[in-house]
N, C-alpha and C positions, 0 to 999 in steps of 0.2 A: 503494500500500499504506499502510495506517495502523496505528498502534501501539495495542492495546487492553489495558487493564488490566481482566481479569475479577476480580471481587471475590466471593468466596464463603467467608465465615468459617469455618463449621463443615463442613469438608471431611472430616472424619473420621467422620460419620454415615452417608453413602452410602444415601440413600433416594430417593424421586421428585425431590426438588429437586436432588439431585446429578446424577441422569440429565439433567435439564433442562441444568444447567450444563455436563455433558460434551458434549451436542449443540450447545449454542451454541458452545462452543469449536471444535468440528469444524467448523461452519458458517463461523465467521471465519477458520479455517486454510484451508479450501477456497477462500475468497475471495481467499487470498494475503496476508492481514493478519499483522502480528507480534502474538503473544498471550503475555501474561505473567498468572500466576494468582497472587492473593494470598489465603493462607488461614492458618489455624492448622495444627497438625500434619497432615502428609499422608504416608500410607503407600502407596507405588506398588504394592507387591505386593498388599495388601488391596484397594486401588482396582481393580486389574485382576480380582480375584477376583469383585468383586461386579458390576462393570460388563460383564465378559465381554471386555474389550479394554483396552489400556493408553491412558493419556493420550497424545495425539499427541506424538511425539519432539521437536518444534520448540519445545514450550511450556517457558518458564522458570517454575519454581514459587518463589514467595517465601513462607517459612513464618515465622510469628510466634511459634513456641514453642506451648506447650499452652494450650488454651483456658481452662484453669482459672486461669491467672494474671491474667485480667481480671475473674473473678467476684468478686462482693461479698456480704457478709451484710447482713441488715436491721439498722437502719433505712435507708431511702433507697437501698437496694441498686441500683436502676436508674440513679440519678445517680452512685453511686460506681463502677458498672461503666463508665458513660459516660467518667468521668474517667480511669479505668484504660486505656481504649481510646485516649483522646487522647494519654497519655503514651506508650503503646506505639508508636503512628503517628508520633509527632512526628519521629523520627530517619528512618524510612522516607520520610516526605513530603518531606524535604529533599534526597533523592537521586534519587527516582524520576523517569521521564520517560515520558509517555504522551499520546497524542492524545484518546482516548475511554476513559471508564470504563463497565464494564457489570456492574451489580449483579445477580447471578443468584439470591440467596438471599432477601433481604427488603429493607427499606430502613430502616436504623436509623442510630444515631450511628456505627457503624463505617463504613459506606459513605459517609455524609454528609460526613464529615471529609475525603474525598479529592476531593471534586467541584470544588474551585475552580481546579485547574490544568488540567482538561481542555477541549477545543474544545466537546465536546458529552457529555452523560451519558445512559446508557440504563439501564433497570431492568426486570427481570422480576419482576412483582408476583404473590406467591402469595396474599397478602390483606393489606389495610390494617389490620392487627391493632390497632395503637395507637389509632387513631380509632375503630374499631369498639368496642374494650373501653372507651374513654372514655365513648362515647354510652351504653353499656349498664351502666355501673357504678353503684354506690351513691356517695353524695356523697363519702364519705371517700376512695374510690378515685379519683375524678374529680380532687379536690384534690390527690392524690398524682401523677397522671399530667399534670396541666395544664401544667407547665412543660416536661416531656420532649416533650410533643406540640407545643408552641409551637417548641422548638428544632428538631424535625423538620420542622415547616412552613416554616421560613425556608429550607430546601435543597430541598424538593419541587419548587418552580418551576425548579429548575436541571436538571430532567430533561426532555430533548428528545424523548425516544421511550420509551414504556411499554408493555410486553407483559403480558397477563394469562393466567392458567391457564384461564379459563372465562369464560362471559358473566355468571355469577353474581358472579365476583370483579371483572369488568370494571364492572358496574353499582355495586358497592360502592366501587371505586376512583373512579369519576366522581362519586359521591355526595359522598365525603369530600375529594377532591383537586381537583376541577374549579375551585374558586375560587382555586387557586394556580397556575393556567395550565396544568394538564394537559389536554390535548385528544385525543380519539379514540384511546384506548388500543387495542392490536391484540391480539385473541385467539389466542394460540398454544398449542394444547393440549398438555399434556406428552406425550412420545413414548412409545410401548410398543414395546419391542425386538423384532425379528423373531422371537428365539427363543421368544416367548411364545405365538406364534400357532399354534393347533392345530385339527384338524378332527376329533379322536377323539370318536366317538358317546357319548352319555350312557349308553347300555347296555353299554358296555365300560368303565365307570368304577367305582370302588368307591363304596359307599353312605357318603360322606364329605362333611362340611361343613368348609369352610376359611375361615379369616379371617387376612389378613396385615396387620400394622401394628405399628409400634414398641411394644415391650413397656414400656409406660408406663402408669400409672393412666388417664390421659386416653382412652386408646384403648379402654377398656371391655372388655378380655378376660374380665373376670368374667362377662359375659353369656353367653359360651360355655360356662362351667361349668354355668349353669343350663339352658342348652339341652341338654347333653350328659345331664344328669339326666332331663329331660323326653322326650328321644328316644333311649332306649338301642339302638334298631335302627340307629342311624347312629355312625359315628366322627366325632369332631370334633377339629380340629387348629388350633391358633394358631401362626402363625409370625411373626417379626419381629426387628428389630435389638434387642439387649439391650446396654446400656452399663453401665460399672461403677458409674456414680451411681445406677442403678436396682437394683442387684444386692439390696440389703436388701429392697426391696419384692417383687422377683421371688422371693426365698426363701419369704416369706410366702405369696405368691400360689401358689406350686407345692405347698403342703401339701395333702394329702387331695383330690387330683384325682380326679374320677369316672374309673372304669376305661377308659371310652371316650373320654376327652379327653386329648390329647397336646400339649405345649408344645415348640416347635423353635425356639430362639433361633439368631441369626446363622448361618443357613444359606448355604452357597455357592449362587451363582445356579442351577446345573444342578439342585440338589435342590429349590430353589424352584419351578423351571419344572415339574419332575415332580410335585410337589404339586398345582399348577394343573391339569395334564393329567390326573391321577388323580382329581380330585374332581369330583362331580356338582354340588354347591352351593357357591357362595361367599356368604358373608354379612358385609357390612360393617356395623360396629356404631357408629361414629362418627356423631354428629348434626352437621350444618352443616359437613360436610367441604368446603373450599374447592373442591377438585376430587377429589383421591384417585386416585393412579395405580394402586394395587392393584385396584379394581373394574374399572379399564379392562384391566388385564392379565387379570383373571378372564374379562372378555368375549372377549378376544382368545383366551384359552385354550379357550373353548367352555363354561365353567361357566355354569349358571343363576345369574344374579347378583342378589342382593337388597341393596338399599341403603336407607338412611334417606331419607326425602321430604324433603330439605332439601340446601342446598349445590349444587355443580356436577355432581355425578354424574347428576342427573335429566336433564341435557342429552342423555344417551345412553341411560339405562336407562329402559324403558317404565313408565308409572304403576303398571300392574298388579304389577310386581316391585319396588316401592318400599314401605316400611313407615313407620308413624308412631309406633306404640307397641310395647312388648315383646310384648304380648298379640298385636297384629296381626302381629308377625314370627313368633311361635309358630304362629299360624293358618296362615300361608303356608307353613311348613315342614311343618306337618301334612299340608296338602294334597299337597305334594310326596312325602311319606312314605307317603300311603295310596293315591294314584291316579296313574295313568300320563297322565292327561289334561293336567295341567300340564306334563309332559315334551313332550307333543305341541304344546301351545301355544307353548313355548319354541323347539321345533324349527321351528315355522311362522315364528317372528319372527327365527330365527337369520340367515338370509340378509339380511334388511332391516337387521338390526343390524350385521352385517359390512360392508355397504356404508357405513353410517352412521359407523362408527369407522375407516374407511379414512384418515381425516385424522389419526389418531394414529400412522401409520407414521412412523418416525424421518426418512425423506427428506422428507416434507411439512413436518414441524417445521423441518428445517434449510433448506429452500428458502424458507419463510416468513420465517425470521430473516434470511437472506441477502438477500432482495428489500427487506425493510424498511430494513436497515443499508445497502444500496447506495443506496436513495432518499435516505436522510439525508445520506449523504456527498455525493451529486451535488447536493443542494440548497445545500451549503455552497459548492459551486464556482460556482454560477450566481448 
């Protein structure tokens, strides 16, 4: 039995990344390992509501207070935040004891400061954002990020095992990190909870289009407003996590909504599942989504699932159900609104798609994590 420190700073968000963390913890506990979780504020009741089950009882949770305590204002906010994190973790590092670290959220200054005491370090990479942003940024932004990127790079080589959420992310991770010693990242697709899987026929569902994503400007919920105006015969629903920090934006966004468009923040899981099950069409509006658990939940729920032709979702969504421009998206929805032929095409592919997404079952995810960890530990003994 080994002692694992699972590091997931923002455990108060409870989205797809938090589900990944939850099932990684379950996989480690099932193997008989001792597991401790390090995060900012953690609310067990809220966590249970979102996840549909409690964190395993044997887990010790170390909380570092409110995440806002490390935030910093410009200029140089990313560096100020890093210094705040180093100060916050200084006392914790002096007393903590662990064999392995497992970073399940990202790879940043937060996690990197904890790697030096472990036998081996593991990370689940949702996307190598800093390196991607650096490559695609303008010169001024590149100058700003250069030192932070270098500070990160000195610790990337300490990762003995890397998981990625899609082949898309794996390719990007290899592109940016292979020169630091990262080899053969393992693709472990985020799990879709059993509760989301449904066989409800399309003709028994409402004429409803759903989009699920955090209620932040980057998720482009404003496109749902436009679609609702263009397709008054459908109901449109946006659902997602809303945090206090986005309340001002949300209040402006919620003004003068079309009558056939509803926004539902912070839904309990059972209500979210019902939304999926009652909707005919799921429309994902993010471009370059590294994977996106919501489109996969939509697939499992039986919705006709439309995603942008970029990122990791295309590994499961057929090309004819991907869109490139807003006009392209409107055209696809128009065909679905005017003809049952598209429904027939989807129904024809549904069985094939169900077989394909069977790898997203939680037990498949946990088994892959467990097997890879066991091999890592065994290799240390030989």
